[in-house]
Structures are given as C-alpha cells and as structure tokens.
N, C-alpha and C positions, 0 to 999 in steps of 0.2 A: 828718597834717592839717597847712600852714603855721604859723610861728613868728611871732606877735603882730608884734614888731619887721619881719622879711622881709618878710610880707604886707604892708604901712600902707607897707616903704618904696617896693617894689613899685607898691604902688595910686598912693604920691604922684606918682614915677614916672613911669609912663602918664599919668597926671590931667595934670600938667604937660608931657608931650610932646602930648597930644591939644592938650591946649585950647589951644597956641601956633599949632598947626596951623591951626586956625578952620576958616573957610571956602575956603582956599585949598584944600584936599584936595578934596572935594564938587567946587569948582566947577574944579576942575582935574582930576579922573573927567568933570566938561559938556562940557568944552572939548576933551577927546579924544575923545569916540567924534563931537562933532559934526565935529570934520576929518576924524574915519577918515571917516565914513557921506559926506562932502563930497569926501573922495579917492580913493571908492573906485565914484564914479558910482551912475549911476540904477540902475543895473541890483544892485547888492546895499543891503540892506535892513538899519541896521544903528544906523539909532535907536534902539531897547528895549535899550539896550546903556546908555539917560539911565536906567535903573532903579539906577544904583550908584552914583548919584550922590546919590539922596535917602538910601541907606542906609549911606555912608560920613557922611553928614552925622548923621547918629543920634549916631553916636558923637564925634563933633567937638564939636558945638556946638549950643546951645540948642534948645527944640522952632517954637520961634519961627522960629529962622534952618534948621531943619529943613523947616518948611510953607515959606518965600519954597526951598528949593532946591528943592523937591518942587511948583509955580509955575513956577518957570524955568525945570524941566528936561520937565516938561508942554506950557510954552510952544515951545517949539525944537522939538518934536514933532514939534505942529499946525503950526510955520513948514514944517517941515523935508520935510512926508505931502505939498504939493504933488511938492516933488523928488523926492522917491522914488519916485513911482506910487501912494503907497498909495492916495488917495481915487479913482483913477484903476476901483482896481477893484470888478468886477458888482458879490461877492460882499464887503459889507460887515465879515464877520466875525469879519473878522482885525486892521480899524481896531477892532472894537469887545472883541475880544479885549486884546488892549495897553492899549488905556485901558483896558478893566479890570483885569489884573497889575499896570500901572502906578498906579492907585489905590490899588489893599490893597495896597503895602508903600512906600507912599508912610502909605496910616494908616499904618501897622506902624511906621515909625520916625518918625512924630510920635510918638506914642505909645510905642515903643523911649526917642530920648529923652527924655518929660517925666519916665516913671519916673526916667532913668536918674539927670537931675537932682534932682528931691527924694526918691531915696534916695540923692545924695552931701551935700544939704545933712541930710537926718536925722543917715549918719555921721557930720557935723559936731559937728553937734548932743549925739551920744553922746561921743563922742570928747569934744569939750572939757568935758561934764556929768562922764567917768571920770576926765580928766585934774584938776579941781577937787577931786575925791573925792581921790585918793592924795594931790598934796597936803596938804588936810588931813587925811588920815589916818595917812601918811607921814611927811610932813616931811622930805625930801630934808638932811641933813645936811650941812655945808657940807666940802668937801675937805682942811681942819683945825678940829679938834673941841681944843679945849686946846692938851696935845701932845703932841697923837693924831694922823696922817694919818691918811686915809680915800680909798675909792673903792667904788664901789657898782652894782652893776647889778642892775637890777632889771625883769623882766620878766614877765607876767601871760600864760594862755595860753588867757586868753579871747577870745575872739573882739571885734573891739570898744571889747574896755576894757581898763587901766593897773593895775585891782587887780585882789586877787586871796584866796587864803592864807594867802603865804608872808610875812611882814613882816619888820621892822627896824629900831634905832633907837640911838643913838647921842649920848649931851646930857655937855654939861662938870655936874657936879657939886661938893659942899664937898668930897666924899669922893671927889674925881679925875672920870675921863670913866667909864663907864658905856656899857657896849654891850650890845645885844640879836638875836639874831634868831630866827627861830623858826615851825615852818611845823603851820599847823590841819587838823589833818584831814576832808577834804571838801573842795566845791568850793560857789562861790559867793553867792547875800546871804548865808547865812547863813554862811560863814568870814569874810567881811568880817566881820560884824557882830560875830563870836568875835573879828579882829585889831583890830577898834574895843574891844575893851574888853579885852584883853592890853596893847596898848599905851599907854593912859591909864590902867593899871592900874604899866605902870612906871614911865610919865612922872611921875608921884606917885612912888611911893614910892622912885622914882632918888632926887631931892632928901630925902627925910624919912629913909630906915632907916639907917642906921647902917652897917650888914654887909650881904654880896651876900647869903644866905645870905638872911635880914631880909627884902630888895627881892623876892626869891623867894618867899619865903612869903606876901606881900605879894598878888604878883597872882594866885597857887593858892589865896588868900579870895579875889580878883573873880573869879575864873575860877569857882568855885564856887557862888558867887550868883548870874549875871548869865548863864555860858551856860546853858542850859536843853534846850539838840541832842541834848545824848552825846558833843559834839567833844569832842575831848585835842589840846592842839598842844605839839609836840616842842623843847624852847625849848636856848641855849646860855645864859646872863648871861661876861661879862664887864666887867673889871673893872683898870683900869690907873690906879694909884695911886702907883707906882712908876718911874721910869727904865729898869729895866733885869731888870721880871716884870711877869706877869699875871695875876690872880686869875680862872679860870675854874669855874662853877658847871654840871653838865647835868642835864636834863632829857626824856633818851633821844632827844634831836637827833644830829645829823650830827657825827662829831670833827671838832675843826678841826687845820690841819695850819699848821704851818710852816716857812715858806721860809727859810734862808738866805743870805746875800750871794749866795755860793758855788755857791746852788741846789740844795742836801743838803734833803729833804722829810723829815720828820718829825710823823707821825702821831700827836698829844697825847691820846691816849685816855685816858677816866680813869676812876680806880683804882678810884669806888664807880656803874659806872653807876645813871641812878634812871631812876623812872616822869613818862611824859610827863607837863605841867600838866593837871590834872581827872579824873587819876586817883591825887593822892596821899591821895584814903579808903579809899584798896584798899590802900594796903599802911603800916606805922607811922615815925615817924621822918621826917628829909627826907635830901636829899641833903652830903655834904660839901665844899666849896667849895676846889682845889689850885691851887699855886701852880706858874707854868709861866716858867725865866727868860726873858728876850730879850736877847739880841745885837746888836751894832750893823748898821744893816742887817735884822736879818731880818724879815718877813710873814708875818703870820698872815693864813690865809687859812679868812674862814668862808662857810659854802653850806648853800641848804635842800638839800633829797632831788631834786628837780627837777633839781639834776646830776649827780648820780654818776647818781641811776637811769635818765638817757638813753641812748638806745636805738639803737646801731650803725645806720644802713640798708642796712650792705652782711651785717654778720654776726650782728648784733641781740646783741652785747654791751653792757656796761652800758658807759660814759666813764670810764673810767682814769684822774683824778683824776691822785691821791697818782703817781704814774707822772711823767702828765704837765706837773704846772703846778713845776715847780721851771725848768725853762729859761726856762718863762713869763713868773715874775716874777723869777727872777735877775739882782742888780745894775741893776734896775730905778731905782734913785738915788730922787726927788724924784717922777719920775715912775708914781703908782700908776696913774691914772688910763688912762695906755697900758696896766700888763699886765693889768687887770681885760678890759678890751677882747680884747688877746693871748687870753685866755682863754676870755674869754665867743665869740672868733668860732673859736676848736680844737672848745669844744663845738657850734658849730654844722653845723661840716663834719664829726664823729664823729656828730652826729645824723641829714645828708643836707640841715641848713636845717633841719627841724623837730619842735620841741618838742612834747610832750604836758602839758609839768606847767609852773607857777609855777616860777623861777628866780629866785632871790638870789644875787649873790655877792659877797661886801664882801671887800677887803683892805686890814687894820691894821699899820699902825708908828705903832711908840710905843716905838722908842727910836730914839736921834738918826742921822738916814737918812745912811748915806758918798755921797758923786758914785759914781755908775757903775763899769765897769769900761773903761778904756781901751784903745780902739780896738788889738789885737796889731799894731807898726809895721811895714809892708809891706817 
C-alpha cells in the first residue's frame, strides 16, 4: 500500500498533467489517424484507428467533451468511408461492425469520463473534510511555541484521509511549554475519537495542573471515562520549563532520542517505564517524571511506532531511527523543518515509498540554537 503522501503527490501530478493536455491529445490522435489514412491511399483502411480518440478523451477531459470527440470521430469516419471504398463493399457487415465497435467504445469512454469526474469531485470533498477535521483536532502548532522551536510531520496511512490514531500537541502554558505525543491502539473512526478525547483532556489539564504527572493523571481519568472501546494509548509527556533541561513522563511510548549538534544520538529510556493510558487501573501508583539535560544545539526527536516499525522493502527490517537520525538532524541550526523532511524522506526510502501505519515525527529544540556548522574550506 502506498503512503498517503506519495499517492496524493502522484495523483496530483497526473491530474494536473492530464488537465493541461485537455482536448489536444485526443484531437491530435484524430488528426494523426486521418492523415495516415489519406497518406496510405484508398487501398488501405486505417480509419478504425480513430477509436483511440474517445479513449484518450476519457482520461483528459470531462464526459461532455468526450462525447464531442466521439461524435467528431464518427463524422470523420463517415466522411472517409467513400474515399476508403467502404461504402462500395457489397457486404455491409464490415461497415456495420466498424460502427458498432466504435459506438461501444464511445459509450464506455463517456461513462469512464463521467465516473472519473464524479470520483475526483468526491475525493476532493473527502479530502477537504479530512483536512478540516485534522486542523480542528490536531491544531498544528507554529514553528515556535514560547522558547521552543519545533517541526512536525504527520502522515495518516488511511486512504483519502489526513487523520488517524496518532496524535501530538505542543502548548505554551503558565508552567512552561508542554508537549504530548501518543499513539492509539487501533485504526479508523474509533481511534480518531479516542485521539480527540486525549487531546481535549491534555489541552485543558496543561493549563490547569501544576505538575506534569497531574496533567497525565487528568488525561488518564478522561480516557477511562470516555473511551469505552477498550483502546489504550501509548504516550509521552514533555515539559520545557528550563532552558537547559526537559522533564519527561513515559506511558509505554517510543523512547525519545536526543541528537547533539555534532550528531551524537542518545536514547532517553525512562528509569521507570509505565503502562499506556487507559490501563492504569491494572497497576498501582503512577509513573515518575524524570529530567534530561539539554545542551545548546540539542534536538529531541519524538515519534510514534509507525516510524520505528516501518519495514524495509528489501530485507523487511525495521527502520533503524537511532542509527540514521544523527547525520540527518545534526547541525540543522534553525531549520528544523528541513531536518524533519530529511528524516521522513529517509524513512520513505527505507520503506520503498510504502508506509503501513500512521506516522508522527516531531523535532523539538528548547536550548538556544547555534548556527549550523560552516562548510569546510575547499
């Protein structure tokens, strides 16, 4: 299954290319066949090749213009029939067979053009609704939130959709900049509904609660109260309240990575891993936040399991994010957007352009960002 981003990009390019071609392609085919028939002389019967014109029109123009090309082709065949001597053949089965075959192709071409046109309108409507739903649910943050710079890449694996079970949010609050990244077990509308519950609870608690653990506890209560499908959510909470460190709280999510300005990568495993949100009633107590130092130029790389579980198209291996992210992010300076695009492009290359799960990539730099390394003198 192709990734949604790749499929949309290819479909957009194909649509724009074909729309620019318009009537020129089927009319060119019509002219070529007529010219070839005239050049070949009366001993050669090439007009059946006109059948290519309505077929080409069905993929380049709407059904009305496809019908016009079909009628134009029929008129051209009728005009050339005396020249080719078709009307002089005693047995008219050849003529009738040609007209019947041409008529069938024209009907199918008009139908295909109509279906393509209505399908494109439906896809546009669905994409517009999905895009509006994504913005309403996710509230993509600005490149800078408080003293935190960030860049995000969100891709849903669902066809014709831009929302899924992965979620993230970064907010400026009275307690500092607080962030959340999570992954709902499952897919479809139920996962989207669960994401809405988690994000809504986090946005409320992030402004009301003084401790990161209390924020997570509020989200846990909301999940237990409103999520009745049995889903659970792996999550990682972060709080940037100091310029030289970040506080993290782990709920069974993918461990974050810290990439230094020189490209050194460190996995920030929690000292006390915890169960995902929604499963808190199975254990006593709660997780303990821990603090991680941030040096100037350090970048935190947060992701969902769709990244590290992406399979290679050649050897079926998991994507080695910790091994490959260093040189892709190191020394990015202020351009975190370029860095996240490099990581995502590398992920797509590893997976052969196909992602089977939702993906969130989130790059955050809270410490003062230094200029990227200057190029080595030649």
